[in-house]
Each structure stands twice: as C-alpha cells, then as structure tokens.
N, C-alpha and C positions, 0 to 999 in steps of 0.2 A: 475602511478596507480598499486596498488598491484593485482597480479593475483593469483588465486587458481587453484589447479589441481584437476580433477575428472576423473575417468576412468568408461567407459561404455561398454556394449556389446549389439551387435545386438540381438533383441528379435524376435523369430520366432512365438512362441504361443501367441494367442489372446484369449481374453474372461476372464470370472471370474475365471475358473478353473486354467489356467496357471498363472494368477496374484496372486491367493492364494498361489500357489506353489512357486512363486518367493519371496513372503513375508516370507514364512517359511524358506527359504534359506537366509534370511537376505538382500534381494534386493527388489526393487519395480519397477513397469513399468514406463517408461517415453517416451516421444516423443520429438524429435528434428525437430523444424519447420524452413523452409526458408534456408535449406542447398543447397549446389551445387548438391547434389545427390537426392534431393527431401526430403520429410518428412521421418524421420527414426523412427522405433519403437525400443526403447532401454530398457536395465535394468541397474540400478545403485545401488551401494551399500547404504543401508539405513543409516547406521552409518556415512559414509563419507558425504553423503549429509546433514544430520542432523547437523554435525559440521560446514559445510559451512553456513547454515542458522543461527546457533547459533552465529557465529561470524559477522553476519550482512551483509553477501555477498549475495546480491539478484539481482534485476533487475538493480541496479546501479553498479554492479561489473562484471569484466571479469572473465570468467572461461575458463580455457584450458582444453577442453574436449577430452579425448582420446577414440576412438571408435574401440573396438576390433571386428573384423569379421573373425572367423576362424583363418588363419595365417596371415591376413592382418590387419594393424593398421593405423587408420586414426587419424587426429587431427583437431579440429575446435575451433575458438573463439566464445564463446556463453555467453548469460545471462540467468539467472534463470527467466523465465517469469512468472511462477505461480507453485504452489504446492497445494495438497490437504491433508487434516488431517482427520483421522478417527473421526467422531463427539462424539464418546463415549471414546475411549482410547487415543485419541489425538496423534495417531502415524502417520507417513508418509505413504501414500498409492499411490501417483502418483505425477509426476513432468513433467512439460513442459519447454523446452529450446528453445531459439531462436538463430540461427547462425547469427552472424554480420560480416560485412566487414569493415576493419579498415579504409577504405577511403570513407565510406558511413555514412552520419548522421542518427542518430536514435532519436526517441522520447521516453523519460523516465519520470517517476514520481519521483522526488527527495524529500525525507523527510526534514522537517524543525525541527530544534532543537533551543530552546530558551536559551540564555545565560544572566547571570546576574539577578539582581532584580530590579523591577520597583519601584522608590521612591513612586509612587501613592499608592501602596499597603500599605505603613506605615501610609497613611492618611485614609485608610478605603476602598480604591478602590478595584475593582475586575478585575483580569486579565482574559480576554477571548482569548483563543487560537482557532481562528475560521477556519484557513486554515493550514492543517498540511502537505500538499505536494504541490509542484509547478511543472508544466509540462515544460520541456525544450527540445530543440533539440540541439544535439551536435555530434561530433565524438565519437565512442566508447572509444577510448583512452583518452578522456578528461572528461569522466563521473564523476560526484560527488556523493560520499556516502551519503552526507547530506549538507544541508545549515545551517550555524549558523546565528542567528539573535540576536543581543544585544538589550535587553529591559531596560537597566540600566538608561535610560534618560526618560522614560515614566512617565509623570504626569497624574493625573486623567483628562479624556477627550482626551488623546493622542492615537494615533493609528499608525500602520505601514501597508502599502499596498505592493502589489507586485511591484508596480512602485518604491518603495523606495529601492528595492534591487539593488546592484551594480554588473554588470557583464560586462566583456569585449566582443569583437566581437566573442570570441570562442563560446558563448552560445546565443541561440535565446530563449527568454522566451515566452512560448505559452499561459500561464495563463493571463487573462486580468489584465492590470496594475492597475485598480481600486479595485481589489479584496482585501479585508481586511484580514491581516493575524493575527494580535493581536491587542487588544484594551484594555485600562484600563478604566472601567466604573465607574461611581459614585456609592457609596453605596445607597442602596434603603432604604428608611425610613420605620418605622413600619406602618405608615398611608398608604403609597404607597403599602406595602406588603398586608395589609388587604384589600385595594380596589381591588388589583389584584386578591386575592383569592375569594372576594365576586363576582366579575365579572365572574370568572370562574365557581363559584357554580351556578349563575343565567343562564349561558349558558348551564349547565349541567342539569338544571331542566327538567324533562320530560314533554311533552305536554299531558295535561289531556284530554283523549278521552272518551266521554260518551259511555258506553256499553249498550247492551240490545236494545230492540225495541223501536222506538220512540212512544210516547203516541199517540193514535189515535185521529183524530180530531172529534169533536162532530158535 
C-alpha cells in the first residue's frame, strides 16, 4: 500500500483566535486521536493536506505523520478520519487523524466504483447505484482505497448485493450480505409515470378545514 508523508506541529493555542492566526499562516488546527501519548492538538500545512485529499488519500490510506515538538520529532501511522471545510469559501478549516497500530484490525468505509456498461441500459433499463460504500474490518496494511464492481453482465432486473463481493480471509465484511449495491430496473411507462404523479398529487392535496364559527343551533 502506498503511503504519504505529512508533517505536523504540536499546537498550544486553543480557541477561535489562535485558529484564525494559524489559517492566516497557511496551516489549520488538527487533532490526533488514539495515540500512545493520548489525544494531541496539532497544526498541519493546509496545502500539503489539500494535496493528500485531492489524490484520494483519506480514511482508506495510511499517512506517515511526523510530529514536531520543540527539538523532538515523533512519527506515527495515521489515517485521515475526518476534515471540515468552510461552508462559504470551501477551504479546509480543521482535520481529525486517528493513529493506528499495524497489528490491530480497524473498521473502515471503502468506496465502491462501478466498471463496465450494463447491457440492460441499451434496452432502456435504468441503473441504480444504491450503496456506494462497504464497511470492512482489516489490518491497516491491507486497507483498500476502493472496490471495483463489474456491471457489464447486468440485464434488466439483475442486481448485485454485498454478498456477491469476493474477498479472502484478509477482510471481514461488516455490511449485511443482502444489501443491494446496484440494480438495473425496467423502464417506467408513461402510464405508470402519470399514475405515480397523480398519486403524489392526491397525497399532497391539503385537507380543507372549515374556518369561522359554527352556525348556531336554532
């Protein structure tokens, strides 16, 4: 498995003020969880982390994280567990890392990528991509960046489930086997479409409630 390098520095300042100052200097606040020294407050270079994310290195990739603390330098194997973006300018504002032990299994979410073209599409079928990630348990060194699924044999009415995935004993699949990943549905007719729209319209009709005072009884 390919590893990437990232350098971090122990962070002493907390709160919004120091965080804004970090960002002005080209870094963002981060936290390393689960380490041998407890949770550590860090700062990492924004551009370096952005490049790692852009290349697809996330929760399913190992990062060699160097931690600078004054004259001391530490190293840890970590995964990028989460990161936050500014909702307006879409820039990185925070990151969470998790330290891993190479001899202890971890649980990760592995993205699914579809390969090929389903023949059912040429007959008017509709391909529905229902499950885009699968939960697995494995050693950090065996992590998968993605799972390829070939749909080139799917006709109308065919589907693939998690149970159809082929893995050796290296991986334990945590997602239920009956979970549908992809299916090719039959095209809907105009009559069925109109019926569906009419049913939805009827359900959306508001109930008429009489307003005002009830007429007095004579």
